[in-house]
C-alpha positions in Angstrom: 98.4 95.2 66.9 98.0 91.6 66.0 96.4 89.0 68.3 99.9 87.6 69.2 101.1 91.2 70.1 98.0 91.7 72.2 98.6 88.5 74.1 102.3 89.4 74.6 101.2 92.8 75.9 98.6 91.2 78.2 101.2 88.8 79.5 103.6 91.7 80.3 101.0 93.6 82.1 100.0 90.5 84.1 103.6 89.8 85.1 103.9 93.4 86.4 100.7 93.1 88.3 101.7 89.8 89.9 105.1 91.1 90.8 103.5 94.2 92.4 101.0 92.0 94.3 103.8 89.8 95.6 105.7 92.9 96.9 102.6 94.5 98.5 101.6 91.2 100.1 105.0 90.9 101.7 104.5 94.5 103.1 101.0 93.5 104.3 102.5 90.4 105.9 105.0 92.6 107.9 102.1 95.0 108.8 99.8 92.1 109.9 99.4 93.2 113.5 98.4 96.7 112.5 96.0 95.5 109.9 94.4 93.1 112.3 94.1 95.8 114.9 92.3 97.9 112.3 89.7 95.2 111.7 89.3 94.6 115.4 88.3 98.2 116.2 84.6 97.7 115.5 84.5 94.6 117.7 86.5 96.3 120.5 84.2 99.3 120.4 81.3 97.1 121.6 83.1 94.4 123.6 85.6 96.6 125.4 89.4 96.6 125.0 89.8 93.8 127.5 87.4 91.4 125.9 87.9 91.8 122.1 90.2 88.8 121.4 89.5 86.3 118.7 90.1 82.6 119.3 91.6 80.1 117.0 90.4 76.5 117.1 93.3 74.8 115.3 97.1 75.1 115.1 97.1 76.1 111.4 94.3 78.6 111.6 96.4 81.5 112.9 98.9 81.2 110.1 96.1 80.9 107.6 94.5 84.1 108.8 97.9 85.9 108.5 98.2 84.7 104.9 94.6 85.7 104.1 95.1 89.2 105.5 98.4 89.5 103.7 96.8 88.7 100.4 93.9 91.0 101.0 96.1 93.8 102.2 98.4 93.2 99.2 95.5 93.7 96.8 94.5 96.9 98.5 98.0 98.3 98.6 98.7 97.2 95.0 95.4 98.6 93.6 97.1 101.7 92.1 99.5 99.5 90.1 96.7 97.1 89.1 94.5 100.0 87.8 97.4 101.7 86.1 98.5 98.5 84.2 94.9 97.8 83.2 94.5 101.4 82.0 97.7 101.2 79.9 96.5 97.9 78.4 93.0 99.3 77.5 94.0 102.8 76.5 95.4 102.1 73.0 92.0 100.5 72.0 89.9 103.5 73.0 88.8 106.4 70.9 89.4 110.0 72.0 85.8 110.4 73.0 85.9 107.1 75.0 89.1 108.2 76.8 87.4 111.4 77.8 84.7 109.4 79.7 87.0 106.6 80.9 89.2 108.7 83.2 86.4 110.2 85.3 84.6 106.8 85.3 87.7 105.0 86.7 88.4 107.7 89.3 84.7 107.8 90.4 84.5 104.0 90.6 87.6 103.8 92.8 86.3 106.7 95.0 82.8 105.2 95.4 84.2 101.7 96.2 86.4 103.1 98.9 83.5 105.2 100.2 81.3 102.1 100.3 83.9 100.1 102.2 84.3 103.0 104.7 80.5 103.2 105.3 80.5 99.4 105.9 83.3 99.7 108.4 81.5 102.5 110.3 78.2 100.5 110.3 79.7 97.2 111.3 79.7 97.9 115.1 75.9 98.5 115.0 75.5 95.3 112.9 77.6 93.3 115.3 75.7 94.6 118.3 72.4 93.7 116.7 73.6 90.2 115.8 75.0 89.6 119.3 71.7 90.8 120.9 69.6 88.6 118.6 71.2 85.5 120.1 69.7 86.3 123.5 71.3 86.7 127.0 72.1 83.0 127.5 74.5 82.8 124.6 78.0 84.2 124.9 80.1 85.0 121.8 83.5 83.6 121.1 84.4 84.7 117.7 87.0 82.9 115.6 89.2 85.2 113.4 88.1 83.4 110.3 84.3 84.0 110.7 84.8 87.5 112.0 87.2 88.7 109.3 85.2 86.9 106.6 82.1 88.9 107.6 83.7 92.3 107.9 85.6 91.9 104.6 82.6 90.6 102.7 80.5 93.4 104.1 83.1 96.0 103.0 83.3 94.5 99.5 79.5 94.3 99.2 79.2 97.9 100.1 82.0 98.9 97.7 80.3 97.0 94.9 76.8 98.4 95.7 78.1 101.9 95.7 79.2 101.5 92.0 75.4 101.7 91.3 75.5 105.3 89.9 78.5 104.5 87.7 76.4 101.6 86.1 73.4 103.8 85.6 75.3 106.7 84.1 77.1 104.2 81.8 73.7 102.9 80.6 72.5 106.4 80.0 75.5 107.3 77.9 75.1 104.1 75.9 71.4 105.0 75.3 70.1 101.9 77.0 68.0 103.9 79.5 67.0 107.5 79.7 66.7 109.9 82.7 63.0 110.1 82.0 62.6 106.3 82.2 64.6 106.2 85.4 62.5 108.9 86.9 59.3 107.1 86.0 60.7 103.8 87.4 61.7 105.5 90.7 59.1 103.8 93.0 59.9 100.3 91.7 63.6 101.1 91.9 63.3 101.8 95.6 61.5 98.5 96.2 64.0 96.5 94.2 67.0 98.2 95.9 65.7 97.2 99.4 64.8 93.7 98.2 68.1 93.0 96.5 70.1 94.4 99.4 68.1 92.3 101.9 68.9 89.1 99.9 72.6 89.7 99.2 73.7 91.6 102.3 76.2 89.3 104.2 75.2 90.4 107.7 71.4 90.5 107.2 70.9 93.2 109.8 68.7 96.2 109.5 71.5 98.7 110.2 73.6 97.5 107.2 70.4 97.3 105.1 69.5 100.9 105.5 73.1 102.0 105.4 73.4 100.4 102.0 69.9 101.1 100.5 69.5 104.8 101.4 72.8 105.9 99.7 71.8 103.7 96.7 68.5 105.6 96.4 70.4 108.9 96.7 72.8 107.7 93.9 69.7 106.8 91.8 68.6 110.4 91.9 72.1 111.6 91.2 72.3 109.3 88.2 69.0 110.9 86.9 70.5 114.4 87.3 73.8 113.5 85.6 71.9 111.8 82.8 69.9 115.0 82.2 73.0 117.1 82.1 74.7 114.7 79.6 71.6 114.7 77.4 71.5 118.5 77.6 75.2 118.8 76.6 74.5 116.5 73.6 71.6 118.6 72.4 73.7 121.8 72.4 76.0 120.9 69.4 73.0 119.6 67.5 71.2 122.9 68.1 74.2 124.8 66.9 74.5 122.8 63.7 70.8 123.1 62.9 70.9 126.9 63.4 73.8 127.1 60.9 
């Protein structure tokens, strides 16, 4: 395909993605109350069902929050369409060997991101309880929906991105940038760096979220070493067969 044809194809895919996001955002707008209830569950679990309201401080804030949740929910609901259209755009430029790796990588990436967001959601009540207790007994919390939702969404996104760590490592191993032996030798420094980076970039800065993010990443590091060794072993087998002939 020429450059003009590539741009035309890209435009067509983007139009489909935007149309899907518009439709799913409308659905999320209609489901706003259920989505908000879902995000309030961690707060209500520590504050009690009678004291878990969020308070707006301006006449436009409530409507702005509804639009924000609608857009966020639309992206989540439209994710299958987005990934499918991106896949259809990228596939023609991939070789057969690259396609073989691409499908499990895409599936694993989506699964790990969802798992990371789920872990963040489960951890958030403990983080919220810690942050509330750190203020001391003389300060009472009145959360605005903007600050509360920004924190929980950022935390879920941060965990989702962090849990892509093994996909990155395995990709580097396949590309030959790093080897399982080098990762194994670098293990101690990797643990220190993981905790340091998580502590700096974690939105909530609480110890519960820190350990909930860092410990799985260390486990993923070991899994990446194991997967890298299996990949290296599978590459050596054809070479050994050719040399024996």
